[in-house]
N, C-alpha and C positions, 0 to 999 in steps of 0.2 A: 566608497568604492561603490555607491548602489545601494541603496535599497526597496528597491521593485522588486515582486514579486510575480515568479513566474506562474505560466497559465495553470489553473487547472487541470492537471491531469487524465486521459481521456484511460478509463480502467473497464475490463470485463472479469467479472469472475464464474466459477462452475463448482458446482460440489462433483468431486470425483471420488472415487471408493476408499481410496486412504489422506483424504485434505482438500481444503480447498485451494486449488488452478490459480493465480493470476496471472494477466497481460495487460501490461501496462503501458502506456503511451504519454509522451512529450503533449502539453497542449502547444498552440502555433505560440510563437513569439521567443522569449530568451530559452537558452540553452538548459538542460536540465544536468543537473550529477547526480541525484540520485534519489530515491521514494523512499519514506519516510512510512510502515506502516505499522496500524493498529490493530490486532486481534485480539477478542473478548474469547475468552476460555471462562463459562461458567460465571463465576464472580471475579474472575481475574483476565486484566489485562496484559497484554505483553506488546512490548515494542519491536520493532527491527527494524534496519534501512535496509536496500537492496539500491546498488549501482545501474544507473539508467542503461549501461552496458549490460545488464541482465533484465531485461525484460518481463520476462516469465520465469515466475517462480512458485511454487506449494508451499503452502504452509497444512503441515504433516498433522493427521489427528495424533492428539496428546493420552496416554495411557491412564494419567491423572487427572488431566483438566477435559477430555473427550475432545468432542469437536468444535472449531472454531463457531461461533455463532454471530459475529459482527464483525466485520474488517471496513476500516476507515483507511484512505490516503490518501497521500500529499505531496507532492513536486518540491523539491528542495535545489536552488540554483548552486555554483559553486561558493559564494560568498556565505552560503546559510540562508538565504530568502525565503522563507518558506508561503506555496500557496495553500489556498483555502482546501479545506480538507472533507473528502468526499466518502460519502458511505456507496461502499462498493459490492456489500455482502452483504444479507441478513439472509440466518437460516431461517427457515419456516415453519 
């Protein structure tokens, strides 16, 4: 069916009062079905999947884990091929 990975997504992240706001968009080329999102809260990594139809989302602060310190994103096509992962946010 194909093993060509989608292009690296374009992403913008900014710190909001209650979390990290992400705005994601597909790079040129193959259509994207989902975005894979890894976020690190303290020493714990969390994984989430967002549909490409919902390109704006908030990674909310957590009472136990605090605020997201690092956010990494990749694009995934409908066959499960994953783009290169990019770091979109690092807390200063």
